[in-house]
N, C-alpha and C positions, 0 to 999 in steps of 0.2 A: 504493500499499499504506499503511495506516495502522497505526502502532505504538502501542499503549497501554501506558503505563508505569505499573503499579500497585504501590504499596508494600504489602506484606502486613501490616506492623506496625499500621497504623491499622484495617484490616479485621479483623484478628484481635482487636484490642482492643474493637472495637465488638461483634463477636459475643460475646466473653467477658463483657463488660458486660451484654449482653442476657439471656444465660444465667444470670448471677448474680442478676439481678432475679427470675427465675422459680425458680431452684434455689439458694438461698443456700449449701447444703452444698457446692455445686461449687466455691465460692471457694477452698477448701483444695487441691483438685486442680489447679486453674488456677494458683494461685501456686506450688505445687510443681513443676509442668512448667515454668513460666516460669523459675523459678530454676535448674532443672536445665539447660535449654537455655542460658541466659545462661552458666552456669557452664562448659559444654562449649565454648561459643563463645570464651570467654575463655582456656580451657586450650589448645584447638587451633587457635584463630584462625579468623577468618571467611573468610581468604583460601584456605584448603584446601578449603572447601565450594564445589562447583561445581554450579550449577543449570543 
């Protein structure tokens, strides 16, 4: 059995960067979502989120 360990942050960053190149207006939405997610993780802690 092969286990693939994939970090989501670089993948999400790559996709967001490509989308921003084609749709610059999307930058505002992506930054807002990023800040909300980071804020929620900071308040509630990452240890409480189970994937």
